[in-house]
N, C-alpha and C positions, 0 to 999 in steps of 0.2 A: 634326494627324494623330496618331492613337493609336500609341503605341510598343508593340512586343512584344519579349520576350526580355531586354532589359537594364534597362528602367525598370519603373514600375508599370503604365502603359498599360492594356491590355485586362484585366489582373488586378485592377484597382482596383474598388471598390464603386460601382455606379451609385446614383442617388437612390432608385429603387424598392427596391433591395436594402437600402440603409441603413434605409429605412422598415420593411421586414420584420424586420430585426435588432433595431431599437429597440422595435418593438411586441411581438415575441415575448418580449423581456426586460421588458415592461411599464415601460420607461424606467428600469429599476433597474440599478445597477452589478453586473457579474457577480461581483465579488470577494465571497466569503462574509463577511457581517457588515457590509459597507459600507452605510451608511444615507443616503449623499449623494443629494439630489434632483437629477435631471438635466433636468427640464423644469418650466416655470412661466410666470408672466406675462411678456409682452414689454413694449416701450416704450409701445405704445398699448393701449387697452382691448380691441381685437379681435385682438391679436397674442400669440403665445407665443414663448418663448426657450428654447433647449436648450443645456446646457453639457456634454452627454454626447458620446461619440464611438464610432463603429463601428471596432473594431480587428480586424485580420487575425490569425487563429490562425497560419496559415502565410503568409509574407510575399508581398505583391504584387510587391515588388522582388526582383531576382535575388539580391542579397547582403543582403537585409533580415533582421530579427530572426526566428529560428527556421527560416530557410531556406524552401524551397518545398515540401518534403515529397514531391517527385516528382509534384505535382499540375499539371494543365493550367491555362491562364489561365481557362477557364470554371469549373473547380472552385475556383480561388483566389478568384474574384469572386462565388461563390455565398453565400447566407445561411449555409450549413452551416459556412463557413470564417470566420465573424465572431462576435464577442461585443460586447456593449454595455457601456461603462465610463464612470464619471464622469471629469471632466477630470483629476483627480489620478492615478487609476489608469490612465487611458488613456495618460498620459505614462510612467508607471513600467513598464507592460507591455512597452514597446519599448526601455527603457533598457538599456544594456550588452548590446546584441544580443539582448535578451530572455532572457538566461541565467536570471534568477530566475523567469521565467514560461514554462516549456517548454510545448510544444503539448499534451502529455497533461494537464497541469494545467488549461489553458484549456478543453480539451474537456470535462473532468470538471466544472469549474465551470459551464459552459454547460448541461450535462445536469442538474445539480443545480438550477440556477436555474429552468429550464423546468419541472422536476418540482414545485418549490415554487409556481410561479405556477399551474400546472394544479390543484394541490391547493387553493390559496387560492380559485381561481375556481369550481371545480365539485366539490371534494371528491374528485377522482380519486386513488385510492391509488397509492403509488409504493414501490419497493424501493430507490430511490436515496438516497444520503446521503454525508456528507463528515466525516471527522475532521479538524478544522481546526488545533488546537494543543494542546500540553500546557504548562502553566505551573507552574514549581516555586516555589510561594509561600513555603514554608519547608521546607528539606531539609538533610541533613547533607553534601551534596556541592556544591550549586550556590549561586550568589548568589541571594538572595531576589528573586523576581520574574522569574527567567530564563524565557524562552519559546522553545519549539521549534515553529515553524510547519511543518506537514506539507504535503508535496506529494502528488501521486498516487504518486510514487516518491521515497523519502527515504533517503539513505545517511548514516550517522553514523560518523565516524572519531574516534580519540583514544586516550587511555591506557586501562589495564585497568579503572579505576573510572569509572562514569558511564553508559556505553552500555547495559549490562545493567540498571542502575537505571531508566533511562527506559523500557525495554521492560517491565520488571516493573510499573512504576507505570501505564503505559498499559493493560496487560493486566488488572491488578487493578481499575482504574477502569471497565473494561468488563465486569467480572463474573467474571474468572478467579481462581483461588485465589492468594492472596498468599503469596509466599515468606516463610518464618519468619524469615529473616535480617533483615527490616526491622522486626520487632517487638522493641522495646527499651525498657527502663525509663528510659533516659537521653536519648532523642531523640524528637522530634516531626517527622513528615513530613506536609506539607500540600501537595497538588497539586490543580490544577483542569484539567479536560479539556473543551474546547469542541467540540461536534459539531453538524452540521446534518442532521436525519434525517426529513423535510427541514427542520422547524422547528429553531430554535436551542435546544440543550440544553447546560447547564453542569453537569458532574459534578464535585463537590468530594469528594476522598478525604482522609481524616484517618487517619494510622497512628500508633498509640501502643502501649504495652505491652498494651493490651486488644485489639489487633487493628485491623481496618479498619472505619471508619464512613463513611457517604457521604451526600451530599445531592444532589438533582436540582433545579436552579434554586432552591436555597435551602431546599428542603423535605427533612426527614429521610426516609430510606428504609431499611427493614430489609434489603432485597435490591435490588441494582442491576438495574433492568430491562434487557432486551435492547434495546440501541439500535444497536450496531455489533457484528457477529460478529467475534470475535478468534481467530485461529489463531496460536499462539505456538510457535515452534521454537527451542530452545536448542541450538546445535551442541555436541556433547559429551554430550548427554543420552541418547544411545542406550544401550539396555540390552537386548541380545539374549538373553533368557531361553531356556534349553533346554527348558523345560517348557510352552511355549506354541506353538500354531500361529502361522505368520507373520501371518495376518490378525488373530489375537487380540492378538499382540504390538504390531502397529501400531495396532490399535484402542485399546489401553491408552495408548500414547504420545500419541494424538490425542484421547483421551477420547470415542470413538465406538464403536458396535457393530461387531464384526468384519464383519458383513454390509455395512455402509457402506463399509468398506475395500475389500471385494471389488468393490463396485459402482463405486468411484472408479477402479479400474484401467481401465475402459472409457473414461472421460473422459480419463485420462492417455494412452491409446493414440491418442485422437483429437486432443487439444489439448495434450499435454505437449511437452517439448523433444524433440529428435531422440533423445537418450539415453533419456528416459523411455518413449518408444514401444516400446522393446525389452523392457520388463518385463511379466510376466503371471503369473497364479496357475495352479497345476496341482494337481489332486487326486491324491495319491500315497500308496502304502502307508506306514504309520508305521514309523519306525526303532525297533526294540525293543532293540538293543544290538549287541554284537560277539561272534563266536565266539572260540575259543581261538587261532585263527590271526590274529585281528584283522579278519576279514571282517565286513562289516555284515550284520545279520540284520533283515529286514523282516517286519512282521506280515502274516498272511494274511487278517485280518478287520478290522483297524483302518486308517483312512486319515487324512490330514491335508492342510491347504492349505499348499502350498509356493510361495513367490515366487521366480521365476528371471529372470535377465537373459540374453537371447540365445536364447530358445527352450526347448523341453521338456528338452533336455539341457544347458542353459546353467548359468551360475554361480548358486548359491543365494544368498538374501539374506544368510545368515550367513557366507558366504564372500566377500562384497564387501569391497573395500579401504575404508580410511577415507574417502577422497574419494567413492567410489561410494556408501557408506552415507549421507553427507551429501547427495549428489544425490537419493537415494531419499526422504529426508525432505522436501526442497524440492519434489519432484514431487508427493508426497501432500499436502503443505501447500497447494500452489497449487491442486490439484484440489479440495480441501475448500473453499478460499476461493472458487473459481469456483462451486461448488455453492451455497454460502450466499449469494453475491452476487446470485444470481437471485431471492432472497427478501427480502434486507435488505442494508444496507450492510455491507461486510466489509473487514477489514484483516489482512494477513499480516505478522507480526513474525518476522524472521529474525535472531536474535541469535547471531552467530558471529564474534567478533573474529579468531579463527584458523581460518577456513574452510580445510580442507585442499585448496584448489584452486590450480592455477597461474593465471597471469594470463589465459591464453586461456579457461579454463573460467569464471573470474569474469566476463569480458566476455560470454561466451555467456549467462550467467544475467542479467547486466545488461540485455541486449537482449531475452531471452525474457520477463522480468518486465514490461518496458515495454509488452508487448502484452496484458497481462491486465486484466480488468474490475474488479479490486479494488485498494485501496491497499496499498502495501508499504513497510515500514520495514526496512532492512537495516543491520547494523553490521559494521564492519571495522576492524582494527587501524590505528592512525595510521601514516603513512609509505607505505602502499600506494598505488599509482597504476595506472590501467588501461593495458593494452597498446594498446587501441584506444579512445580517448575517445569516439568516435562512438557506441559501444554504450551510453554513459551520458549522452548529451546530454539525455535527458528527466528525469534525476534531479536533485533538489535535494540539495546536499552540505553537510554540517555537520562542523565539528571541535570537539571539547571541549578547552578549553585552561585552563591554570593549575592551582592546587593544590586539594586536597580542602577542601571547605567554601566555596570561592570560584570554582569552575569556571565558565567562560563557554561558552555555546553560540554558535558563530560560523559564519555561512553563508559558504561559500567557493565560488569558481568553479573549473571544471575547468581 
């Protein structure tokens, strides 16, 4: 008799479902870069043998790896809830309650794999991709050969040095401007970034006193081609100039036209966090100065775009608190990443070891970002822990340990 509720029972895969899962995967392991063959000759000339396995994304068992995600038995036993893996990765995916392979990661890998197969089969274009890892081949901070494997969501904690460096190097390897602080006569920085877009690409970045030079799959390139859209926010980089309209100021921070910023507000109002949905642009008379009594004087013929929180009479962008200003940057960064992810792979880098958020707000963004269609890397000072770990269950978590020049990147569980 089939069991329901406590065991796998009706939520397990049937034979027909396993066949769909393995054939949609073309018998390939779902883990990016894995080249293991999962099907081949059997014992007899007319037989085949498979060493692959159909793995549940959300568990068929009540207390299984990654939980049940609120799904019914029918949903849990459907092909949409399964990935095909080689024997090795099939075991690893469910090891330690599946903590190293959260559901968001497996779903993203499944989507990438199917996009790769469609493109190989019939040339069908795709905007899907995956930033897989960054390797510190030779740097001033890390042990040579240190590797950071990225998830759909990655949190990096540790001391002051190291977290920003990784974000800087990822951004530079994807075509963003390199920070001058890494250009030195006395040091060489060599990193490599692996991406699947959907084909595998290895971007090698070399930083010397002459600046950054790069190779794509071993071939020199004068300019790094657009492979993954990178939106990079450094907490503390806010510069609220008095001489710019709010849309122009944000456009400068995100290196986009002010018109793009104004358009993003509509996406934030639909898809942003509960806080973000309270912001809007208003066309208002320009402030010309103050009279002798200190009263504000507004122009009768000039206007400007003003961003407010809480309606047309709400708080202006320049009057927001430090934590609210940081929220604003995350909202626009996420909206820009959502926009770009509809055309190409995208990653949002949120480098803010000292985000001015309390634990509740951090948890809110941990949960909010886990629902987004792009990859996210976020940094946080070492020693921080969430108030509600459930908000971070989909995140891979790393700690940077040891001294400068020999730091290690260690994956840790919640």
